[in-house]
KEKE-3310 file (N, C-alpha, C; in steps of 0.2 Angstrom, whole numbers, plus 5000, padded with zeros to 4 digits):
npx = (5004:5010:5020:5037:5043:5052:5061:5062:5071:5068:5075:5077:5080:5085:5085:5096:5101:5115:5118:5115:5109:5109:5095:5091:5077:5071:5068:5051:5041:5030:5033:5045:5040:5032:5041:5047:5036:5034:5045:5042:5030:5033:5039:5027:5018:5004:4987:4982:4993:4997:4986:4987:4999:4994:4984:4990:4998:4989:4982:4991:4996:4985:4980:4988:4997:4996:4985:4973:4978:4981:4969:4963:4970:4967:4952:4953:4961:4955:4943:4938:4947:4948:4936:4928:4920:4915:4924:4934:4928:4926:4939:4944:4933:4936:4948:4945:4937:4947:4955:4958:4963:4954:4957:4962:4952:4942:4947:4949:4935:4928:4933:4928:4915:4914:4911:4898:4887:4889:4890:4882:4886:4889:4890:4890:4890:4889:4893:4907:4912:4908:4915:4928:4927:4926:4938:4946:4944:4936:4945:4945:4946:4942:4929:4924:4926:4916:4905:4904:4904:4892:4883:4884:4878:4866:4863:4857:4855:4867:4876:4872:4876:4891:4895:4892:4901:4913:4912:4913:4927:4933:4943:4956:4963:4962:4966:4980:4984:4982:4992:5006:5019:5021:5023:5012:5008:4997:4988:4988:4983:4970:4964:4964:4955:4944:4942:4939:4927:4919:4916:4911:4899:4893:4891:4883:4872:4866:4863:4854:4844:4838:4833:4823:4823:4822:4823:4834:4844:4845:4850:4863:4869:4870:4878:4890:4893:4895:4907:4916:4926:4934:4939:4951:4943:4932:4923:4916:4926:4920:4906:4896:4888:4882:4874:4866:4860:4853:4844:4837:4831:4823:4814:4808:4813:4819:4826:4837:4842:4848:4858:4867:4870:4875:4888:4894:4893:4901:4914:4917:4924:4919:4911:4902:4893:4884:4879:4867:4857:4857:4853:4840:4834:4836:4827:4815:4813:4813:4805:4810:4825:4830:4843:4852:4866:4870:4867:4876:4889:4888:4886:4898:4907:4903:4905:4918:4935:4947:4964:4976:4991:5007:5024:5036:5051:5060:5066:5079:5082:5077:5066:5049:5033:5015:5008:5016:5011:4999:4986:4990:4989:4990:4999:4998:5007:5006:5015:5020:5036:5043)
npy = (4994:5006:5014:5017:5033:5046:5059:5075:5090:5108:5118:5135:5148:5164:5181:5192:5210:5211:5200:5183:5171:5156:5149:5137:5128:5120:5103:5096:5097:5088:5077:5073:5068:5059:5049:5046:5039:5028:5020:5018:5012:4999:4993:4993:4982:4979:4982:4994:5001:5005:5012:5023:5029:5032:5042:5052:5057:5061:5070:5080:5083:5085:5088:5082:5073:5061:5059:5052:5039:5038:5039:5028:5018:5021:5018:5005:4998:5004:5004:4991:4981:4983:4985:4998:5008:5020:5028:5028:5035:5047:5052:5053:5061:5074:5076:5076:5088:5097:5094:5099:5096:5088:5075:5068:5070:5063:5049:5047:5049:5039:5028:5031:5030:5017:5014:5016:5006:5005:5017:5033:5041:5057:5059:5062:5052:5054:5068:5067:5061:5069:5081:5077:5075:5087:5092:5084:5070:5056:5040:5024:5015:5023:5026:5013:5011:5020:5016:5002:5005:5012:5002:4995:5003:5004:5015:5016:5023:5031:5020:5015:5025:5026:5014:5013:5023:5017:5006:5013:5016:5004:4999:4994:5004:5014:5006:5004:5018:5020:5014:5019:5015:5002:4988:4979:4963:4960:4951:4951:4963:4961:4952:4959:4969:4962:4958:4971:4974:4965:4966:4980:4978:4969:4976:4986:4979:4974:4986:4991:4981:4983:4995:4992:4989:4976:4967:4973:4972:4959:4956:4963:4955:4943:4947:4950:4937:4931:4936:4930:4931:4921:4913:4900:4889:4892:4901:4918:4933:4942:4948:4942:4929:4929:4941:4939:4926:4930:4939:4931:4922:4931:4933:4922:4911:4897:4886:4891:4900:4892:4885:4896:4902:4891:4889:4901:4901:4890:4891:4903:4920:4926:4916:4916:4926:4923:4911:4912:4915:4905:4895:4900:4898:4885:4880:4885:4877:4864:4864:4864:4865:4853:4841:4850:4852:4840:4842:4852:4847:4836:4843:4851:4841:4837:4848:4851:4854:4845:4846:4853:4845:4850:4857:4860:4867:4860:4863:4860:4861:4851:4845:4844:4836:4838:4827:4817:4816:4809:4801:4804:4814:4831:4847:4862:4878:4894:4909:4926:4933:4945)
npz = (5000:5004:4994:4991:4989:4979:4987:4984:4982:4978:4967:4967:4956:4959:4954:4957:4960:4960:4952:4949:4961:4969:4977:4988:4993:5008:5012:5009:5023:5025:5016:5022:5034:5029:5025:5037:5043:5034:5038:5051:5049:5044:5055:5064:5073:5076:5073:5079:5081:5068:5065:5074:5068:5055:5059:5066:5056:5046:5053:5055:5042:5032:5019:5007:4994:4999:5006:5003:5003:5017:5022:5018:5025:5038:5038:5035:5044:5057:5055:5050:5054:5068:5071:5072:5065:5067:5075:5065:5055:5061:5061:5048:5042:5048:5042:5028:5027:5025:5013:4998:4985:4972:4967:4978:4987:4981:4981:4996:4999:4992:4999:5012:5010:5010:5023:5025:5028:5042:5047:5047:5034:5028:5013:4996:4982:4969:4969:4973:4961:4951:4955:4953:4940:4935:4934:4927:4914:4920:4924:4917:4928:4938:4935:4936:4950:4955:4950:4956:4970:4970:4967:4978:4987:4983:4973:4960:4947:4946:4946:4934:4925:4927:4924:4910:4907:4910:4901:4888:4889:4888:4878:4866:4863:4873:4884:4881:4882:4895:4901:4898:4899:4898:4888:4879:4872:4857:4861:4875:4877:4871:4880:4892:4888:4886:4899:4905:4898:4901:4915:4915:4909:4916:4929:4924:4920:4932:4938:4929:4930:4943:4941:4934:4921:4914:4902:4895:4905:4905:4893:4895:4903:4897:4886:4892:4898:4885:4881:4889:4899:4911:4925:4929:4934:4926:4931:4930:4930:4937:4947:4939:4938:4951:4951:4939:4942:4954:4947:4939:4949:4955:4944:4943:4937:4942:4940:4931:4939:4949:4942:4938:4951:4958:4953:4956:4970:4973:4967:4965:4969:4980:4988:4999:4996:4986:4991:5001:4991:4983:4991:4994:4981:4980:4989:4984:4973:4979:4990:5004:5015:5015:5011:5006:5008:5003:4990:4987:4989:4978:4967:4966:4964:4952:4944:4946:4940:4931:4936:4925:4919:4925:4926:4938:4946:4960:4977:4975:4963:4953:4941:4944:4941:4941:4939:4945:4957:4957:4965:4977:4992:4989:4992:4985:4985:4982:4980:4981:4979:4990)
capx = (5000:5014:5026:5043:5043:5058:5060:5065:5073:5066:5080:5075:5085:5083:5089:5099:5105:5122:5119:5110:5111:5104:5093:5088:5073:5072:5063:5044:5040:5025:5037:5050:5036:5029:5047:5047:5031:5035:5050:5038:5025:5037:5039:5021:5015:4997:4982:4982:5000:4996:4980:4990:5003:4991:4980:4995:5000:4983:4980:4997:4996:4978:4980:4994:4996:4996:4979:4969:4981:4981:4962:4961:4973:4963:4946:4954:4963:4951:4935:4937:4950:4947:4928:4927:4919:4913:4930:4938:4925:4927:4945:4943:4929:4940:4953:4941:4935:4953:4957:4956:4964:4949:4959:4963:4945:4939:4950:4947:4928:4926:4935:4924:4908:4914:4908:4890:4883:4890:4890:4878:4891:4885:4894:4886:4896:4889:4897:4914:4914:4907:4921:4934:4926:4926:4945:4949:4940:4938:4948:4941:4946:4938:4922:4923:4926:4911:4900:4904:4902:4885:4880:4884:4874:4859:4862:4856:4856:4874:4879:4872:4880:4898:4896:4892:4907:4919:4912:4916:4934:4935:4945:4962:4967:4962:4971:4987:4985:4982:4999:5010:5026:5021:5022:5008:5006:4990:4985:4987:4978:4963:4962:4963:4950:4938:4939:4936:4920:4913:4915:4907:4892:4890:4889:4877:4866:4863:4860:4847:4839:4836:4830:4817:4824:4824:4825:4841:4848:4847:4855:4869:4872:4872:4884:4896:4894:4898:4914:4920:4931:4933:4944:4953:4938:4926:4920:4918:4930:4916:4900:4891:4883:4878:4869:4862:4857:4848:4839:4833:4827:4817:4809:4804:4817:4823:4832:4842:4846:4852:4864:4872:4872:4879:4895:4897:4893:4906:4920:4917:4928:4916:4906:4897:4888:4880:4876:4860:4852:4857:4849:4833:4832:4835:4820:4809:4812:4813:4801:4813:4832:4833:4848:4856:4873:4872:4867:4882:4894:4888:4887:4905:4911:4902:4908:4925:4939:4953:4969:4980:4997:5012:5030:5041:5057:5059:5072:5086:5082:5074:5060:5044:5027:5010:5006:5019:5007:4993:4984:4993:4987:4995:4997:5001:5007:5009:5016:5025:5042:5043)
capy = (5000:5012:5013:5021:5039:5050:5065:5080:5097:5112:5123:5141:5154:5171:5186:5198:5216:5209:5194:5177:5167:5150:5147:5130:5127:5115:5097:5097:5093:5082:5071:5070:5065:5053:5045:5043:5035:5022:5017:5016:5007:4992:4990:4993:4975:4979:4987:5000:5005:5008:5017:5029:5032:5036:5046:5057:5060:5064:5077:5085:5085:5082:5089:5080:5068:5054:5059:5046:5033:5037:5038:5021:5014:5021:5015:4997:4996:5005:5003:4985:4976:4985:4986:5004:5012:5027:5031:5029:5041:5054:5055:5054:5067:5080:5078:5078:5094:5101:5092:5103:5092:5084:5068:5065:5070:5057:5044:5046:5050:5032:5024:5033:5028:5010:5014:5018:5001:5005:5025:5038:5045:5062:5060:5060:5048:5058:5074:5066:5059:5076:5086:5075:5075:5095:5094:5080:5065:5050:5034:5017:5012:5028:5024:5006:5012:5023:5010:4997:5008:5014:4997:4993:5009:5005:5021:5012:5027:5033:5014:5014:5030:5025:5007:5015:5027:5013:5003:5017:5016:4997:4998:4993:5011:5016:5002:5006:5024:5020:5010:5021:5013:4995:4986:4973:4960:4961:4945:4953:4969:4958:4948:4964:4974:4958:4959:4978:4975:4960:4970:4985:4975:4965:4980:4990:4974:4974:4993:4991:4976:4986:5001:4989:4987:4968:4965:4976:4970:4952:4957:4965:4949:4938:4949:4948:4930:4929:4938:4924:4932:4918:4910:4893:4885:4893:4906:4925:4937:4947:4945:4940:4924:4931:4946:4936:4922:4933:4942:4925:4920:4936:4932:4915:4906:4894:4881:4896:4903:4887:4884:4901:4903:4886:4891:4906:4899:4884:4892:4911:4923:4927:4911:4918:4931:4919:4905:4913:4915:4898:4891:4902:4895:4878:4879:4886:4871:4857:4865:4864:4865:4846:4839:4856:4850:4834:4845:4856:4842:4832:4848:4852:4835:4837:4854:4852:4853:4841:4851:4852:4844:4856:4855:4866:4865:4860:4868:4856:4862:4846:4845:4839:4837:4837:4819:4812:4816:4806:4797:4806:4821:4836:4854:4867:4884:4899:4915:4932:4936:4952)
capz = (5000:5005:4990:4992:4984:4980:4991:4980:4984:4973:4967:4964:4954:4961:4950:4961:4957:4958:4948:4951:4967:4969:4984:4989:4998:5012:5010:5011:5029:5023:5012:5027:5039:5026:5024:5043:5044:5031:5042:5057:5048:5044:5063:5068:5073:5078:5070:5083:5080:5061:5065:5077:5063:5050:5062:5067:5049:5043:5058:5054:5035:5029:5011:5002:4989:5002:5010:5001:5006:5024:5025:5017:5030:5044:5037:5034:5051:5062:5054:5048:5059:5075:5071:5075:5060:5069:5075:5058:5051:5065:5060:5041:5041:5049:5036:5022:5026:5024:5007:4992:4979:4970:4966:4985:4989:4978:4984:5002:4999:4991:5005:5017:5008:5012:5030:5025:5031:5049:5050:5043:5031:5024:5007:4990:4978:4963:4970:4972:4955:4947:4957:4949:4932:4932:4933:4921:4913:4924:4920:4917:4935:4943:4933:4939:4957:4957:4949:4961:4976:4969:4967:4986:4991:4979:4969:4953:4941:4946:4944:4927:4922:4927:4920:4903:4906:4909:4895:4883:4889:4887:4871:4865:4862:4879:4888:4880:4885:4902:4903:4893:4901:4897:4881:4879:4865:4855:4865:4881:4876:4870:4887:4897:4886:4887:4906:4906:4894:4904:4921:4914:4907:4922:4933:4921:4920:4939:4939:4925:4933:4948:4939:4931:4913:4914:4895:4893:4910:4904:4887:4896:4906:4892:4883:4898:4898:4879:4881:4892:4904:4917:4929:4927:4935:4923:4934:4928:4935:4939:4950:4934:4939:4957:4949:4934:4946:4958:4944:4937:4955:4956:4939:4944:4933:4948:4937:4929:4945:4953:4938:4939:4958:4960:4950:4960:4977:4974:4964:4965:4973:4986:4989:5004:4994:4982:4994:5003:4986:4980:4996:4992:4974:4980:4993:4980:4969:4982:4996:5010:5014:5016:5006:5002:5009:4999:4983:4986:4988:4972:4962:4966:4961:4945:4940:4947:4934:4933:4935:4919:4922:4924:4929:4942:4949:4967:4980:4973:4955:4951:4938:4946:4938:4945:4937:4949:4964:4956:4970:4984:4994:4987:4993:4982:4988:4977:4983:4977:4982:4991)
cpx = (5005:5020:5031:5043:5050:5057:5065:5066:5071:5072:5078:5081:5082:5088:5090:5101:5112:5124:5114:5113:5106:5102:5089:5084:5073:5067:5056:5043:5035:5028:5042:5046:5033:5035:5048:5042:5031:5040:5046:5034:5027:5037:5033:5019:5007:4993:4982:4988:4999:4991:4983:4995:5000:4986:4984:4997:4995:4981:4985:4997:4990:4978:4987:4992:4995:4989:4974:4971:4980:4974:4960:4964:4969:4956:4947:4956:4959:4944:4933:4940:4949:4939:4925:4926:4918:4919:4934:4935:4926:4934:4946:4939:4932:4945:4951:4940:4941:4956:4954:4957:4958:4951:4959:4956:4941:4941:4948:4939:4925:4927:4930:4917:4908:4911:4900:4885:4883:4889:4885:4883:4888:4889:4890:4892:4895:4893:4904:4916:4913:4913:4927:4933:4926:4934:4948:4944:4941:4941:4943:4941:4942:4931:4920:4921:4919:4905:4899:4901:4894:4880:4879:4879:4867:4858:4863:4858:4863:4878:4879:4876:4887:4899:4897:4899:4913:4919:4915:4924:4937:4937:4953:4966:4968:4967:4977:4989:4985:4989:5004:5018:5026:5020:5018:5008:4999:4986:4983:4982:4971:4960:4960:4956:4944:4936:4936:4929:4916:4912:4910:4900:4889:4887:4882:4871:4862:4860:4854:4842:4835:4833:4824:4817:4826:4827:4832:4846:4851:4851:4862:4873:4874:4878:4890:4898:4897:4905:4918:4926:4931:4939:4946:4948:4931:4921:4921:4922:4926:4910:4894:4885:4879:4872:4864:4858:4851:4842:4835:4828:4821:4812:4806:4808:4822:4829:4838:4846:4850:4858:4869:4874:4876:4887:4898:4898:4899:4912:4921:4922:4926:4910:4900:4892:4883:4876:4869:4855:4852:4853:4841:4831:4831:4828:4814:4808:4811:4807:4804:4821:4835:4837:4852:4863:4875:4872:4873:4887:4894:4888:4894:4909:4909:4905:4916:4930:4945:4960:4974:4988:5002:5019:5033:5047:5056:5065:5078:5087:5080:5067:5054:5037:5021:5008:5010:5016:5000:4992:4987:4989:4992:4993:5001:5001:5010:5009:5021:5030:5041:5050)
cpy = (5006:5012:5019:5027:5043:5057:5070:5087:5102:5117:5130:5146:5161:5177:5191:5204:5214:5204:5189:5174:5162:5149:5141:5129:5120:5109:5099:5093:5087:5076:5069:5066:5058:5047:5041:5038:5028:5017:5014:5011:4999:4989:4990:4986:4975:4984:4994:5004:5008:5013:5024:5033:5036:5041:5053:5061:5064:5071:5082:5088:5082:5083:5088:5075:5061:5054:5054:5040:5032:5037:5031:5017:5015:5018:5008:4995:4997:5003:4995:4980:4977:4986:4992:5009:5020:5031:5032:5035:5047:5057:5057:5060:5074:5081:5080:5085:5099:5099:5095:5100:5087:5076:5065:5065:5064:5051:5042:5046:5042:5027:5025:5031:5021:5009:5015:5013:5001:5012:5029:5043:5050:5064:5058:5058:5052:5065:5073:5064:5066:5081:5084:5076:5082:5096:5090:5074:5059:5044:5029:5014:5016:5026:5018:5007:5015:5018:5005:4999:5010:5008:4994:4997:5009:5012:5018:5017:5029:5026:5013:5019:5029:5019:5009:5019:5023:5009:5007:5017:5008:4996:4997:4999:5014:5013:5004:5013:5024:5017:5013:5018:5006:4993:4979:4970:4961:4956:4948:4958:4966:4955:4954:4968:4969:4958:4965:4977:4970:4963:4975:4983:4972:4970:4984:4985:4974:4980:4993:4987:4980:4993:4999:4988:4980:4966:4967:4973:4963:4951:4958:4958:4944:4940:4949:4941:4927:4931:4932:4925:4928:4915:4903:4888:4886:4898:4913:4928:4943:4944:4942:4936:4925:4936:4943:4930:4925:4937:4936:4922:4925:4935:4926:4910:4902:4890:4885:4898:4898:4886:4889:4902:4897:4887:4896:4904:4893:4886:4899:4914:4925:4922:4913:4923:4928:4914:4906:4913:4909:4893:4893:4898:4887:4876:4880:4881:4865:4858:4865:4864:4858:4844:4844:4854:4845:4837:4849:4852:4838:4837:4850:4847:4835:4842:4855:4850:4849:4845:4849:4850:4850:4854:4862:4863:4865:4863:4865:4858:4857:4847:4841:4841:4836:4830:4815:4811:4812:4801:4798:4813:4826:4843:4858:4874:4889:4906:4919:4933:4943:4955)
cpz = (5000:5000:4991:4987:4985:4983:4987:4983:4977:4973:4964:4963:4955:4958:4955:4957:4956:4954:4950:4956:4966:4976:4984:4995:5002:5010:5013:5018:5029:5021:5018:5032:5036:5026:5031:5045:5040:5034:5048:5055:5047:5050:5067:5067:5074:5074:5073:5082:5073:5061:5068:5072:5058:5052:5063:5061:5046:5047:5056:5047:5031:5022:5008:4997:4992:5007:5009:5004:5014:5026:5023:5022:5037:5043:5037:5042:5056:5061:5053:5054:5066:5076:5074:5069:5061:5071:5069:5055:5054:5063:5053:5039:5042:5043:5029:5021:5025:5017:5002:4986:4978:4970:4973:4989:4987:4980:4991:5003:4997:4996:5011:5016:5010:5019:5030:5028:5039:5051:5045:5040:5026:5018:5001:4985:4971:4963:4969:4966:4950:4949:4953:4942:4930:4931:4927:4920:4918:4921:4920:4924:4939:4941:4937:4947:4959:4955:4954:4968:4976:4969:4975:4989:4988:4976:4962:4947:4941:4944:4937:4922:4922:4924:4913:4902:4905:4903:4889:4883:4889:4880:4871:4866:4869:4884:4887:4883:4892:4905:4898:4893:4899:4890:4882:4872:4863:4859:4871:4881:4876:4876:4891:4895:4887:4895:4908:4903:4899:4912:4921:4913:4913:4927:4931:4921:4926:4940:4936:4927:4938:4946:4935:4924:4913:4908:4894:4898:4907:4898:4889:4900:4901:4887:4887:4897:4891:4879:4884:4895:4910:4920:4926:4928:4931:4926:4932:4933:4937:4943:4945:4936:4946:4955:4944:4938:4950:4954:4942:4942:4955:4950:4939:4940:4938:4945:4934:4934:4949:4948:4939:4946:4961:4958:4955:4968:4979:4973:4964:4969:4979:4987:4994:5002:4990:4986:4997:4997:4982:4985:4995:4986:4976:4984:4989:4976:4972:4988:5002:5009:5015:5010:5003:5002:5004:4991:4981:4984:4981:4966:4962:4964:4954:4941:4941:4941:4936:4931:4929:4922:4921:4927:4932:4945:4957:4970:4978:4966:4951:4947:4941:4942:4943:4944:4942:4956:4963:4962:4977:4986:4993:4989:4989:4984:4983:4981:4978:4981:4984:4993)
residu = (MET:PHE:ARG:ARG:SER:LEU:LEU:THR:ALA:ILE:VAL:VAL:LEU:VAL:GLY:LEU:ALA:ALA:GLY:CYS:ALA:LYS:VAL:GLU:GLU:GLY:PRO:ASP:PRO:ALA:GLU:VAL:ALA:TYR:ASP:ALA:LEU:LYS:SER:ALA:TRP:ASN:GLU:ALA:GLU:THR:PRO:GLU:ALA:LYS:VAL:ALA:LEU:ALA:THR:ASP:TYR:LEU:ALA:ARG:TYR:PRO:ASP:THR:LYS:HIS:SER:GLY:ARG:MET:ALA:SER:ALA:ILE:ILE:TYR:TYR:GLN:GLY:GLN:GLU:LEU:GLN:ASP:PRO:GLN:GLY:ALA:TRP:ASP:VAL:VAL:SER:VAL:ALA:MET:ALA:GLN:ILE:GLU:ASP:PRO:GLU:GLN:ARG:PHE:THR:ALA:GLY:LEU:GLU:ALA:LEU:GLY:LEU:ALA:ASP:SER:VAL:ASP:VAL:PRO:LEU:ASP:ILE:ALA:THR:LEU:ALA:ASN:ASP:LEU:GLY:ALA:VAL:ARG:PRO:LEU:THR:PHE:ASP:GLU:HIS:GLN:GLN:VAL:ALA:GLU:MET:ALA:LEU:GLU:LEU:GLY:GLU:TRP:THR:ILE:ALA:ASP:GLU:HIS:SER:LEU:GLY:ALA:LEU:GLU:LEU:ALA:THR:PRO:GLU:GLN:LEU:ARG:ALA:ASP:TYR:PRO:ASP:ARG:GLU:PHE:THR:ASP:GLU:GLU:VAL:ALA:VAL:ARG:VAL:GLN:ARG:ARG:GLN:ALA:SER:ALA:LEU:THR:ASN:ASP:GLY:TRP:ALA:LEU:TYR:ASN:LEU:GLY:ASP:THR:GLU:LEU:ALA:MET:ASN:ARG:PHE:ALA:ALA:ALA:ASP:GLU:ILE:GLY:SER:VAL:THR:TYR:LEU:GLY:VAL:PRO:ASN:THR:PRO:LEU:TYR:GLN:TYR:TRP:GLY:ARG:ALA:ALA:LEU:SER:GLU:GLY:ASP:VAL:ASP:ARG:ALA:ILE:ASP:LEU:LEU:SER:VAL:GLU:ALA:LEU:PHE:GLY:GLU:ASP:PRO:THR:ALA:ALA:LYS:PRO:TYR:LEU:LEU:GLU:ALA:TYR:VAL:ALA:LYS:ASN:GLY:SER:GLU:ASP:GLY:PHE:ASP:GLU:PHE:LEU:SER:SER:THR:ARG:ASN:ARG:MET:ALA:ARG:VAL:ALA:ASP:ASP:PHE:GLU:LEU:LEU:ASP:TYR:GLU:GLY:ASN:THR:ARG:SER:LEU:ALA:GLU:THR:ASN:GLY:LYS:VAL:THR:LEU:LEU:ALA:PHE:TRP:PHE:PRO:THR)
# end
């Protein structure tokens, strides 16, 4: 979350009557404090310690390029890990009143809106987006952030508007423009654009369904599904099957709902979000919850994909294949070096 930044000194040339003299300003106190915070952050072992560091920095320097990051840290550690959303909001709201940069207000505001379920947050997501949009066009990611937050808050019109804004930016040209320092192959661009399109269509479908446009919503879901941006297990990289399944359930298409929600509840990124609706569809079809656990187990076995064989090096540099473990209990652990 906290990436190392370069501390720079600004050299100002001042013309004097006797010639030109070079005057060097001192380091920015906010940046010096941020560098100190990063060092202390690595040593902080508890959420309380991290909250104290972020709170102190935000209190002393509320309007810097780090404001959004500090607000995010406070909301996560204090609001979520320490389960004190009101305390997190009390700190962040004071800082937000002093943030003038629309980009930092946007970042901090979206994070603060995440507290809406627990705290009466007096923020308007449309205002946050419009304030930033008055300065510059929103990026694809920013449109997506607004749309996803609007879906969580039940702001369906705003979600529709920004999902469409994201969809307009889901093009190869815009993707390359968003990453000017990276060289993508045409295949990599195509995959990333597919993901963008599928995500925007999924969000817009759910917004439209809740706005009462069922036919167009179903068309959006079908279009997202046709793009086929899925994980290794065949689950969409978006909440498509959860939203589509819930819509099908509401429309009385129980079998379709079960098919869609089963995939999401068994192999999706957030199975707990889809499982209650799958249970509701199961009860609607079978009359009770009896046999639901057995249904989940049999469906998981039926839908599970056999892992493709692959080879990796062990710690001694020997080549090992997954096929060598057939018939044995095997644990695969993947991690990224830091």
